[in-house]
C-alpha positions in Angstrom: 86.0 148.7 131.2 83.5 146.6 129.3 85.0 144.0 126.9 84.3 144.5 123.2 81.5 142.6 121.7 80.9 141.4 118.2 78.9 143.5 115.8 76.0 141.7 114.2 76.7 141.3 110.5 74.3 142.4 107.7 71.6 139.8 107.4 71.7 138.8 111.1 68.4 138.7 112.9 68.2 140.7 116.1 65.8 142.0 118.8 66.0 145.0 121.2 66.5 144.0 124.8 63.0 143.6 126.3 61.3 143.6 123.0 60.1 140.5 121.0 60.0 142.2 117.6 62.5 140.7 115.2 64.6 142.8 112.8 67.2 142.2 110.2 70.5 144.1 110.3 70.9 145.9 106.9 74.1 147.8 107.8 76.8 147.3 110.4 79.4 149.8 111.7 77.8 152.9 110.5 80.3 155.6 109.5 78.7 158.3 111.5 78.1 156.0 114.5 80.3 152.9 114.5 78.7 151.6 117.7 75.3 151.3 116.0 73.6 149.1 113.4 70.8 149.9 111.0 68.0 147.4 111.5 64.9 146.8 109.4 62.0 145.4 111.5 60.4 142.5 109.8 56.8 143.3 110.8 56.5 147.0 109.8 59.5 147.2 107.4 60.7 150.3 109.2 64.5 151.0 109.5 66.1 152.2 112.7 69.7 152.9 114.0 70.2 150.9 117.2 73.1 150.7 119.5 74.6 147.3 119.3 74.6 147.2 123.1 70.8 147.1 122.9 70.7 144.2 120.4 70.2 140.6 121.3 69.7 137.4 119.3 66.5 137.4 117.2 66.9 134.0 115.5 64.0 131.6 116.1 64.6 127.9 116.2 64.5 126.2 112.8 65.6 129.1 110.7 68.4 128.5 108.2 71.6 130.6 108.5 74.9 131.0 106.9 78.2 131.3 108.8 80.1 134.5 107.8 83.3 134.8 109.8 84.7 138.3 109.9 88.2 137.1 109.0 88.9 136.5 105.3 91.5 133.8 106.2 88.8 131.6 107.9 86.5 129.6 105.7 82.8 129.7 106.3 81.2 126.6 107.9 78.5 126.9 105.3 74.8 126.8 105.7 72.9 125.2 108.7 69.8 125.2 110.8 69.5 126.7 114.3 68.5 124.0 116.8 68.9 125.7 120.2 69.9 129.0 121.9 71.8 129.6 125.1 73.2 132.3 127.2 76.7 131.6 128.7 79.3 133.9 130.1 76.8 136.7 129.5 76.9 136.0 125.8 74.3 134.6 123.5 75.0 131.7 121.3 73.0 129.4 119.0 73.6 125.7 118.2 73.8 125.3 114.4 73.4 122.0 112.6 75.6 122.1 109.5 74.1 119.2 107.6 76.6 119.0 104.8 79.6 118.9 107.2 77.8 116.6 109.6 78.8 118.9 112.5 77.0 120.9 115.2 78.6 124.0 116.7 77.6 126.6 119.3 78.4 129.9 117.6 78.0 133.6 118.5 74.7 134.7 116.8 76.4 137.9 115.5 78.3 136.1 112.8 75.3 134.4 111.3 73.0 135.7 108.5 69.5 134.4 107.8 69.0 132.8 104.4 66.1 131.3 102.6 66.8 127.6 102.2 65.4 125.3 99.6 62.3 124.3 101.6 61.3 127.9 102.4 61.7 129.0 98.8 59.9 125.9 97.6 57.0 126.4 99.9 56.7 130.0 98.8 57.2 129.1 95.1 60.1 131.6 95.0 61.8 130.3 91.8 64.5 133.0 91.4 65.6 135.1 88.4 65.7 134.2 84.7 68.1 131.4 84.0 67.5 129.6 87.3 66.5 126.4 85.6 70.0 126.0 84.2 71.5 126.9 87.6 69.2 124.3 89.1 70.6 121.7 86.6 74.2 122.7 87.3 73.8 122.7 91.1 72.2 119.2 90.9 74.9 118.0 88.6 77.7 119.2 90.9 76.3 117.3 93.9 75.6 114.2 91.7 79.1 114.1 90.2 80.8 114.5 93.6 78.7 111.7 95.1 79.3 109.5 92.1 83.0 109.7 92.7 82.7 109.5 96.5 80.7 106.3 96.3 82.7 104.6 93.4 86.0 106.3 92.9 85.0 106.5 89.2 86.6 109.9 88.7 90.0 108.9 90.1 93.1 109.8 88.1 93.4 106.7 85.9 95.0 106.1 82.5 92.1 104.0 81.4 88.4 104.1 82.2 87.6 101.8 85.2 85.6 98.7 84.4 82.1 98.1 85.7 83.2 95.4 88.1 85.9 97.8 89.6 83.3 100.6 90.1 80.9 98.1 91.6 83.4 96.7 94.0 84.3 100.1 95.4 80.6 101.0 95.5 79.7 97.8 97.3 82.4 98.2 100.0 81.5 101.9 100.6 77.8 101.2 100.6 78.2 98.5 103.2 79.3 101.0 105.8 82.1 98.7 106.8 85.7 98.8 105.5 86.7 95.3 106.8 86.8 93.2 103.6 88.8 90.6 101.7 89.1 91.6 98.0 89.6 88.3 96.3 89.4 89.1 92.6 90.8 86.8 90.1 94.4 87.4 89.0 94.6 90.2 86.4 91.3 92.0 87.3 93.0 95.0 88.8 93.0 94.8 92.6 95.5 97.7 92.6 93.2 99.8 90.5 90.3 99.0 92.9 92.3 99.9 96.0 93.4 103.1 94.3 89.9 104.0 93.5 88.8 103.2 97.0 91.5 105.3 98.6 90.8 108.2 96.2 87.1 108.1 97.3 87.9 107.9 101.0 90.5 110.6 100.9 88.1 112.8 99.0 85.6 112.3 101.8 88.1 113.6 104.3 87.4 110.8 106.7 90.6 108.8 106.2 93.8 110.7 106.9 96.1 107.9 108.0 96.5 104.9 105.7 99.0 102.1 105.9 99.7 99.7 103.0 101.6 96.5 103.9 102.9 94.7 100.8 105.5 92.1 99.8 109.0 93.5 99.7 109.3 93.3 96.0 106.2 95.4 95.4 106.7 98.4 97.6 108.0 100.6 94.8 105.5 99.4 92.3 102.6 100.3 94.7 104.1 103.8 95.2 104.5 104.3 91.5 101.0 103.1 90.7 99.4 105.3 93.3 101.4 108.4 92.2 101.1 108.0 88.4 97.6 106.5 88.2 95.7 108.2 91.1 97.8 111.3 91.9 98.1 109.9 95.4 101.6 111.2 95.8 101.9 111.5 99.6 102.6 107.8 100.2 106.1 107.3 101.6 108.0 103.9 101.9 109.0 103.0 105.4 112.7 102.1 105.5 113.5 103.8 102.2 111.9 107.3 102.1 112.0 107.6 105.9 112.9 105.9 109.1 111.6 106.3 112.6 114.0 107.0 115.5 111.4 108.7 117.7 107.8 107.7 118.1 106.8 111.4 117.7 108.0 111.3 114.1 105.1 109.1 113.1 103.0 112.2 113.1 104.9 113.4 110.0 103.8 110.4 107.9 100.1 109.8 107.4 100.3 107.7 104.1 102.8 104.9 104.5 103.8 101.8 102.4 105.7 99.2 104.3 107.4 95.9 103.4 105.7 92.9 105.0 108.9 91.2 106.0 110.6 94.4 107.2 107.7 95.4 109.4 107.4 92.0 111.0 111.0 92.0 112.1 111.8 92.4 115.8 113.7 95.7 115.0 110.8 97.3 113.3 107.5 95.9 114.7 107.8 97.7 118.0 108.4 101.0 116.2 105.4 100.4 114.0 103.2 99.8 117.0 104.2 103.1 118.5 102.3 104.9 115.7 98.8 106.3 116.4 95.9 104.3 115.1 95.4 104.1 111.4 92.2 105.0 109.6 92.7 102.1 107.2 95.3 99.3 106.8 95.7 97.3 103.6 97.5 94.0 103.2 98.5 93.0 99.7 98.9 89.3 98.9 97.3 88.4 102.2 97.6 84.7 101.5 101.2 85.1 102.8 99.7 85.5 106.3 99.4 82.0 107.6 97.8 80.6 110.8 97.6 76.9 110.9 95.5 74.8 113.3 97.0 71.7 115.0 94.3 70.0 117.1 92.9 72.7 119.4 95.9 74.9 119.0 96.9 77.6 116.4 100.4 78.3 115.2 100.8 81.7 113.6 103.6 82.9 111.3 105.4 86.1 112.1 103.6 87.7 109.2 100.2 86.7 110.6 101.3 88.0 114.1 102.1 91.3 112.4 98.6 91.5 110.9 97.0 90.5 114.3 99.0 93.3 116.1 98.0 95.9 113.5 94.3 94.7 113.6 94.2 96.3 117.1 95.4 99.6 115.6 92.6 100.2 113.1 88.8 99.8 112.7 89.3 99.1 109.0 91.3 96.3 107.5 91.4 95.3 103.8 93.0 92.0 102.7 93.9 91.5 99.0 94.5 88.1 97.6 93.5 86.2 94.5 93.9 82.8 96.3 92.5 83.2 99.8 91.8 79.5 100.4 94.5 77.5 98.7 92.8 74.3 99.8 93.5 75.1 103.5 90.5 75.8 105.6 92.4 76.8 108.8 94.5 79.3 106.9 91.5 80.8 105.2 89.6 81.0 108.5 92.5 82.8 110.1 92.3 85.5 107.4 88.6 85.9 107.9 89.0 86.3 111.7 91.5 89.1 111.0 88.8 90.9 109.0 85.8 90.3 111.3 86.9 89.2 114.8 83.3 89.5 116.0 82.3 86.7 113.6 84.7 84.2 115.1 82.2 81.6 116.1 80.5 81.6 112.7 83.9 81.6 110.9 85.1 78.5 112.8 81.9 76.7 111.7 82.1 78.0 108.1 80.7 74.9 106.6 77.5 75.5 108.5 77.4 79.3 107.7 79.1 79.8 104.4 76.6 82.6 103.6 78.5 84.9 106.0 81.2 85.2 103.4 78.9 87.6 101.5 79.5 90.1 104.3 83.3 90.1 104.3 84.6 88.7 101.0 84.0 90.2 97.5 85.3 88.4 94.4 85.0 89.2 90.7 85.7 86.5 88.2 87.3 87.0 84.8 84.6 85.1 83.0 82.0 87.6 84.2 84.0 90.8 83.6 82.5 93.1 81.0 83.0 96.6 79.6 80.6 99.5 80.1 78.5 98.2 77.2 78.1 94.8 78.7 80.5 93.0 76.3 82.8 90.4 77.7 86.3 91.7 78.0 88.2 88.6 77.0 87.9 87.7 73.3 89.9 84.4 73.6 93.5 83.5 73.1 95.5 80.8 71.3 98.8 79.4 72.7 101.2 77.6 70.4 104.5 75.9 71.3 107.3 76.5 68.9 109.8 73.7 69.3 113.4 74.4 68.2 115.8 71.5 67.3 119.4 71.8 68.3 122.3 71.6 65.9 125.5 69.8 66.7 127.3 72.9 68.1 124.4 73.6 70.5 124.2 70.0 71.6 127.9 70.1 72.3 127.6 73.3 74.3 124.7 71.8 76.2 126.8 68.8 77.2 129.7 70.9 78.4 127.3 73.2 80.3 125.7 70.2 82.0 129.2 69.0 83.1 130.0 72.4 84.5 126.7 72.6 86.4 127.0 69.1 87.8 130.5 69.9 89.1 129.0 73.0 90.8 126.1 71.0 92.4 128.6 68.3 93.5 130.8 70.8 95.2 127.9 71.7 97.6 128.4 70.4 101.1 132.1 71.1 101.2 131.9 74.5 102.8 129.7 76.8 104.7 125.9 77.1 104.3 126.3 80.5 102.8 128.7 79.1 100.2 126.3 76.3 99.3 123.5 78.7 98.9 125.5 80.9 96.6 126.5 77.9 94.5 122.9 76.7 94.2 121.7 80.2 93.3 124.3 80.7 90.6 123.8 77.2 89.1 120.0 77.6 88.9 120.5 81.1 87.3 122.8 79.7 84.7 120.3 77.0 83.8 117.6 79.7 83.3 120.0 81.9 81.2 120.9 78.9 79.0 117.3 78.2 78.4 116.8 81.9 77.4 119.6 82.5 74.9 123.2 81.8 74.1 123.8 85.5 74.5 122.6 85.5 78.2 124.5 82.4 79.3 127.7 83.5 77.4 127.6 86.9 79.1 127.1 85.3 82.5 129.9 82.8 82.0 132.3 85.5 80.8 131.5 87.7 83.8 132.0 84.7 86.1 135.4 84.1 84.6 136.4 87.8 84.9 135.3 87.6 88.5 137.5 84.6 89.2 140.4 86.4 87.5 139.8 89.4 89.7 138.8 91.7 86.8 135.4 92.7 88.4 134.3 93.3 92.0 132.1 90.9 93.8 128.4 91.1 93.6 126.5 89.8 96.6 123.2 89.2 94.9 122.9 85.6 96.1 123.3 86.8 99.7 120.2 89.0 99.3 116.7 87.9 100.2 115.1 87.4 96.8 111.7 88.6 98.2 113.2 92.0 98.8 113.9 92.5 95.1 111.3 94.3 93.0 109.4 91.4 91.5 109.4 93.0 88.1 113.2 92.9 87.9 114.1 89.5 89.4 115.5 88.1 86.2 117.6 91.2 85.5 118.8 91.0 89.1 119.7 87.3 88.9 122.0 87.8 85.9 124.2 90.3 87.7 125.3 87.7 90.2 128.8 86.5 89.3 129.4 84.5 92.5 132.3 84.7 95.0 136.0 85.3 94.0 137.0 81.7 94.8 136.3 78.8 92.5 133.2 76.7 93.2 135.3 73.6 92.4 138.8 72.8 91.2 139.2 73.4 87.5 136.3 75.8 87.2 138.4 78.3 85.2 139.4 75.7 82.7 135.8 74.6 82.2 134.6 78.2 81.8 137.2 78.8 79.1 136.1 75.7 77.3 132.4 76.7 77.5 133.2 80.2 76.1 135.0 78.6 73.1 131.9 76.4 72.6 129.6 79.4 72.9 131.4 81.2 70.0 130.4 78.4 67.7 126.8 78.6 68.8 126.6 82.3 68.1 127.3 81.6 64.4 124.6 78.9 64.2 121.9 79.9 66.7 118.9 77.7 65.9 116.5 79.5 68.3 117.2 82.9 66.9 117.0 81.6 63.3 113.5 80.1 64.0 112.4 83.5 65.4 113.8 85.6 62.5 113.3 83.2 59.6 110.2 81.3 60.4 108.0 82.7 63.2 108.1 86.4 62.5 107.7 86.0 58.7 104.7 83.8 59.5 103.2 86.4 61.8 103.8 89.1 59.2 102.4 86.9 56.4 99.0 88.7 56.1 100.0 92.0 57.6 103.6 93.3 57.1 102.9 96.0 59.8 101.7 93.5 62.4 103.1 94.5 65.8 104.7 91.9 68.0 105.6 91.9 71.7 108.6 89.7 72.6 109.2 88.8 76.2 112.4 87.6 77.9 113.5 87.4 81.5 117.0 88.7 80.9 118.7 91.9 79.6 121.4 89.8 77.8 118.7 88.1 75.7 116.9 91.4 75.2 120.1 93.1 73.8 120.7 90.1 71.6 117.2 90.1 70.1 117.1 93.9 69.7 120.3 93.9 67.7 119.1 91.1 65.5 115.7 92.7 64.8 117.3 96.1 64.3 119.7 94.8 61.7 116.9 93.1 59.8 114.1 95.7 60.1 115.8 98.9 61.1 116.5 100.5 64.5 113.2 102.5 64.5 111.2 99.3 64.3 112.4 98.1 67.7 111.5 99.5 71.1 112.7 98.1 74.5 111.5 98.1 78.1 113.6 97.0 81.0 114.2 97.6 84.7 116.9 100.1 84.1 114.5 102.6 82.7 112.4 105.1 84.7 108.7 105.3 84.1 108.9 108.1 81.5 111.4 106.1 79.5 109.1 103.1 79.5 106.2 105.2 78.4 108.3 106.6 75.6 109.1 103.1 74.5 105.4 102.3 74.3 104.7 105.4 72.3 107.5 104.4 69.9 106.0 101.0 69.6 102.4 102.0 69.1 102.5 105.4 67.4 106.0 106.1 65.9 106.6 103.3 63.5 107.7 100.6 66.0 106.9 97.0 65.1 108.6 95.0 67.8 108.7 95.7 71.5 111.3 93.5 73.3 110.6 93.6 77.0 111.9 92.0 80.2 109.5 91.3 83.1 109.6 95.1 83.7 106.9 95.2 81.1 105.1 92.2 82.5 103.1 94.3 85.0 101.4 97.7 85.0 101.9 98.3 81.3 99.0 97.9 78.8 99.8 97.1 75.2 96.4 95.8 74.0 95.5 99.0 72.0 97.7 98.2 68.9 98.9 94.6 69.4 97.5 91.1 69.8 100.6 88.9 69.1 103.1 87.8 71.8 106.3 85.8 71.6 107.7 84.3 74.8 111.4 83.8 73.8 112.0 82.0 77.1 109.7 80.3 79.6 110.0 81.4 83.3 110.1 78.8 86.0 107.3 80.7 87.7 104.2 80.2 85.5 102.6 83.3 87.1 105.1 85.3 85.2 103.7 84.0 81.9 100.2 84.8 83.0 101.3 88.4 83.8 103.0 88.7 80.4 100.0 87.5 78.5 97.9 89.9 80.6 99.5 92.9 78.9 97.6 92.0 75.7 94.8 89.8 77.0 92.8 92.5 78.8 90.1 95.1 78.5 90.3 96.9 75.2 91.7 94.0 73.2 89.6 93.7 70.0 91.2 90.6 68.6 92.0 87.1 69.6 95.4 87.1 71.4 98.1 84.9 69.8 100.8 83.6 72.1 103.9 81.7 70.9 106.1 80.0 73.4 109.6 79.3 72.0 111.8 76.6 73.6 114.6 74.3 72.6 113.0 70.9 73.4 116.3 68.9 73.5 118.1 71.3 75.9 118.7 70.7 79.5 115.5 72.3 80.9 113.6 72.9 77.7 111.8 69.5 77.8 110.8 69.9 81.4 109.4 73.4 80.8 107.6 72.2 77.8 106.0 69.4 79.8 105.1 71.8 82.5 103.4 74.4 80.3 101.6 71.8 78.1 100.2 70.0 81.2 99.1 73.4 82.7 97.2 74.1 79.4 95.6 70.6 79.5 94.5 70.9 83.1 93.1 74.4 82.5 91.3 73.2 79.4 89.7 70.3 81.3 88.6 72.5 84.2 87.3 75.2 81.9 84.6 73.0 80.4 83.5 71.3 83.6 80.9 74.0 84.2 79.1 73.3 80.9 79.1 76.7 79.2 82.5 77.7 77.8 83.7 81.3 77.8 87.2 82.5 76.9 87.5 84.4 80.1 86.7 81.3 82.2 89.9 79.6 80.9 92.0 82.7 81.8 90.3 82.7 85.2 91.1 79.1 85.9 94.7 79.5 84.7 95.3 82.5 87.0 93.9 80.6 90.0 95.9 77.4 89.2 99.3 78.9 88.7 98.9 81.1 91.8 98.9 78.0 94.0 101.1 75.8 91.8 104.6 75.4 93.3 107.0 73.9 90.7 110.2 76.0 90.9 111.7 73.6 93.4 110.7 70.6 91.1 112.4 72.2 88.1 115.5 73.1 90.2 116.0 69.5 91.2 115.1 68.0 87.8 118.7 67.9 86.7 119.4 65.4 89.6 116.5 63.1 88.8 115.2 61.0 85.9 112.8 62.9 83.7 110.1 60.4 84.6 110.4 61.3 88.2 110.2 65.0 87.4 107.1 64.4 85.4 105.5 62.5 88.3 106.3 65.5 90.6 104.8 67.9 88.1 101.6 65.8 88.0 101.5 65.6 91.8 101.9 69.4 92.1 99.2 70.0 89.5 96.8 67.6 91.3 97.3 69.5 94.6 96.8 72.8 92.8 93.7 71.6 91.0 92.1 70.4 94.3 92.9 73.7 96.0 91.3 75.6 93.1 88.2 73.4 93.2 87.8 73.9 97.0 88.3 77.6 96.6 85.8 77.9 93.8 83.2 75.9 95.8 83.5 78.3 98.8 83.8 81.5 96.8 80.4 81.0 95.3 79.1 82.4 98.6 81.2 85.6 98.4 79.8 88.9 97.2 80.4 89.5 93.5 79.6 91.8 90.6 75.9 92.6 90.5 75.0 95.0 87.7 71.6 95.6 89.4 73.0 96.5 92.8 73.0 100.3 92.1 69.8 100.3 90.1 68.1 102.5 92.6 70.7 105.2 92.5 70.9 108.1 90.1 72.7 107.0 86.9 75.8 109.3 86.4 78.6 109.0 83.9 81.1 110.9 81.9 78.4 112.3 79.7 77.1 114.2 82.7 80.6 115.5 83.5 80.8 116.8 79.9 77.3 118.4 80.3 78.3 120.0 83.6 81.6 121.5 82.1 79.9 123.0 79.1 77.2 124.4 81.3 79.5 126.0 83.8 81.8 127.3 81.0 78.8 129.3 79.8 77.8 130.4 83.3 81.3 131.7 84.2 82.2 133.1 80.7 84.9 130.5 80.0 85.4 130.5 76.3 85.7 127.3 74.2 88.2 128.3 71.5 88.3 125.0 69.6 87.5 121.3 69.7 90.0 118.7 68.5 90.4 114.9 68.6 86.9 114.3 67.3 85.6 116.7 70.0 87.3 114.9 72.9 89.7 117.8 73.6 88.7 121.4 74.2 91.0 124.4 74.2 89.5 126.9 76.6 90.3 130.5 77.7 89.7 131.4 81.3 88.6 134.9 82.6 91.5 136.6 84.4 89.6 136.5 87.7 89.2 132.7 87.6 92.8 132.1 86.6 94.0 134.2 89.5 91.7 132.5 92.0 92.9 129.1 90.9 96.5 130.2 90.8 97.0 129.4 87.1 99.5 131.6 85.2 98.2 131.2 81.6 94.6 131.8 80.6 94.5 129.1 77.9 94.6 125.4 78.5 93.6 122.1 76.7 91.3 119.8 78.6 89.7 116.4 78.0 87.6 113.7 79.7 89.4 111.0 77.7 91.8 109.2 79.9 93.8 107.7 77.1 94.4 111.0 75.5 95.4 112.6 78.8 97.8 109.8 79.6 99.6 110.1 76.3 99.5 113.9 75.9 100.9 115.6 79.1 99.9 119.0 77.9 96.3 118.1 77.9 94.6 118.2 81.3 92.3 115.4 82.4 89.2 117.0 84.1 88.9 114.6 87.0 88.6 115.4 90.7 92.3 116.0 91.0 92.1 118.9 88.5 92.1 122.3 90.3 89.8 123.9 87.7 87.2 121.1 88.0 87.2 121.4 91.8 87.0 125.1 91.6 83.9 124.9 89.4 82.2 122.4 91.6 82.6 124.6 94.6 81.4 127.7 92.8 78.2 126.0 91.7 77.5 124.6 95.1 77.8 128.1 96.8 74.7 129.7 98.1 75.3 132.8 96.0 75.1 130.7 92.7 71.4 130.1 93.4 69.6 127.5 91.3 68.0 126.2 94.5 64.4 126.4 93.4 63.3 126.9 89.8 60.6 126.6 87.2 61.5 123.7 84.9 60.3 122.1 81.6 61.0 118.9 79.8 60.1 116.5 82.7 56.9 114.4 83.0 56.1 115.3 86.6 54.6 118.0 88.8 57.6 118.7 90.9 61.2 117.7 91.5 63.0 117.6 94.8 66.7 116.6 95.1 68.4 115.7 98.3 71.5 114.5 100.0 70.8 111.4 102.1 73.4 110.5 104.7 74.1 107.6 107.0 76.4 107.3 110.0 77.8 104.5 112.1 76.7 103.7 115.7 79.0 106.4 117.1 77.8 109.2 114.8 80.6 109.1 112.3 79.5 109.7 108.7 79.9 106.6 106.6 77.9 107.3 103.4 76.2 110.0 101.4 73.9 109.7 98.4 72.5 112.3 96.0 68.9 111.4 95.0 66.2 113.0 92.9 62.5 112.5 93.7 59.9 113.3 91.0 56.3 113.8 92.3 53.5 113.1 89.8 49.8 112.8 90.7 50.5 112.1 94.4 53.1 109.4 93.8 56.9 109.7 93.9 59.6 108.1 91.8 63.2 108.0 92.9 66.0 108.7 90.4 64.1 107.9 87.2 66.2 107.5 84.0 64.3 110.5 82.5 65.9 112.8 85.1 69.4 111.5 84.5 68.9 112.2 80.8 67.4 115.6 81.5 70.6 116.6 83.3 72.6 116.1 80.1 71.1 119.1 78.2 70.9 122.8 79.0 67.7 123.6 80.9 65.2 126.3 79.9 63.0 128.1 82.4 59.5 126.8 82.5 56.3 128.8 83.0 55.5 129.7 86.6 52.8 127.2 87.6 49.9 128.3 89.8 50.4 125.9 92.7 48.5 126.3 96.0 50.7 126.3 99.1 48.9 123.3 100.5 49.7 121.3 97.4 53.4 122.3 97.7 53.5 121.0 101.3 51.9 117.8 100.0 54.7 117.5 97.4 57.2 117.9 100.2 55.6 115.3 102.5 55.5 112.7 99.7 59.2 113.3 99.0 60.1 113.1 102.7 58.3 109.7 103.0 60.3 108.5 100.0 63.6 109.8 101.4 62.9 108.1 104.7 62.1 104.8 102.9 65.5 105.0 101.1 67.3 105.8 104.4 65.7 102.8 105.9 66.4 100.6 102.9 70.1 101.2 103.0 70.5 101.0 106.8 72.1 97.9 108.4 74.1 96.9 111.4 76.8 99.3 110.3 74.8 102.1 108.7 72.2 104.2 110.5 70.3 107.3 109.2 72.1 110.6 109.8 70.2 113.3 108.0 68.5 114.4 104.8 69.3 117.8 103.2 67.4 119.4 100.4 69.6 120.5 97.5 67.2 121.8 94.9 63.5 121.9 94.2 61.6 122.6 91.0 58.1 123.0 89.6 57.4 121.5 86.2 55.2 123.5 83.9 
């Protein structure tokens, strides 16, 4: 019994066996004769019913076809070009090159229908029906917008528009054809944002399906939150928290993974990690923690570095993120570079002779060069003022008693186990920080310590935990929960604690620091503007509660909002809304608000009620105001009690940092506010002073000052060495993308309004100065997308979308936006060739240009428009970019000879090939060019 064969679909080209005449199937599975097809012969236009057993493939080579699978559950492969034919297993197949997919497939000819592609229609001047000019514009826009995002990540889900340097960085890395880079942006320029944009673009391409992020222990949750909330990259799971691996096969369940650097390097977890399949991309955050030092001719690698070296073998793409890649250590820096580009090893080890190779593997943006989309420098300057508080007699007495208690604690070290000594050192250091913060924080801690000794509260083992495993935003809040072990640190500790608590009661009644804040500093800030908003930072919840109560009593509860580590993200967001939009005047925040929260929209005044031992914390706090979107000079007030135990040391430290930064900022001649912030970020990143401060109570203040100066000298030399080397790295170049089609949010707006009209989507009203549209979908579209209601509010303004959850941001994560892009790109939408008007040219041809690596894997795509005028060709002129923003009207049909049309095409192809060659390098090689649209200009 003969096996059943496929029936050629309508539109398929066929021949009769033994006959060369080609016909087109116009009807399959005839009702009166299911075994036959109705065929119209192309030469004589006659129609004939032919048994399908008599039909064979009639497609010539080079004809364009569309895949039309008979099953509705299978997606079409799209449109392609027939390259070859073959007969195998007594069946006929054709090899189709699907240019958009970058794939070639042998397919049964019966499921293919012939179509007229752009070139065929262009050559024959077949410009379609009325309205095709607008469809031409929308089809061109759909491709341009998708490529804009794919090459820059600019349409990622963000709560603020990405800055030019961030878009450029993503574009530069993707355009290089190589994903092995060190991103070395200055502190505060948004490396997390850049990585999120890059991941969004790569995932959109469909080429990167397995991604591993290796980050410091204290940042794993922050990375997960940022990727979920800012980029809708919600599939990332934390290894060791969200899942564990007990069988190597289970790795197949987890394609997007975040892992702790120190967890993954451990002997219990590294073997499990290496059992996973290869990763499409691996990212290391804070890569300067990976150290390989050189001793003579030998290298000594840390466990962290060995982890990175092992993972390097598991991926072709490795990104290292660090603001301080060099740190004054050539061997350590070269080790990182060898991780990125092992093939450059010889050049890297002779970096002083070949510093220019850094341009191929390191990209760095500087704060002083960062601008907004209009070219204005982001940083408007800041002023830092120290507010010194004098102690009263009650405070001096409390300080003396506290010093005695701490000294007894330090003296008791060495009398027991190492674990006990570490616990004592941790608690004593914490109490010093709490005392410098506020009387409320230290009083609460001392009272909890007393209760612990009396057995009233259970033990907290905080000092036994690796501090690096704690979320870095909440370290201070975590520290103040450590009450130490149940046993006394030293004989008589309970008596000293009782004495201290009695002394503390006297200070509460005469708190000089709080008095200066409430009666001097805040009134001065509000002097010219009673509604001036103020952010107040502290490391500790005890201080936060204390300040919040005091401010609420004086200015009312509604005037005070708080942010701390005990809140979830929605609670923190609500606190910001209260502060900015609902009558709040003061935002009192712990370090939980020091990162990932932007407050520059309504505020430019910050008070640091305490000074952290880690200066980077202060930089991060200031960064909440001193950033993109800040319209005023930022005012920072650092409050400290100069006579207190650590107050003088912290004052010395921060004043000297300011002096050194100021000196370094003017060395280059021209002064810019952002340059000072840039130097500050680099300096404190490599400045190690926590240990100096910790030991300051055991040394004369002169010796502590000397150590601070030594540390600053080392840090300054490291920064100078790094800056000298980083001048060879790639950086922001506003002209780099000058040859590409200029696309922005105005084009997205123009596209949306055009497709709304094309698909009968009604705009019911516009609000928020036209930035929000309330639309009504046709029932058919709503059902296809899977939306229950017909009405929705949409916007292209990220700020509005982030603050109003009911308003949908129309980015590439929005189902409606994706649906419209796909509809417009379909063959049935047309718009492939049209008569146009409004352009100063004879013809327009748009195309997709594509590049691949040396193994045929697609690495880059680019949408380009070529305008032909008087025998010459211009690529992506600004006039075409502007033309895309307005609805297009059909032009008159020009009388163009076929020979002239072919000449237009030849000129455009030469320009396409020139562009393919221009962008090719050792990593990028031309793949194909595919025509998208063609137009004649009347």
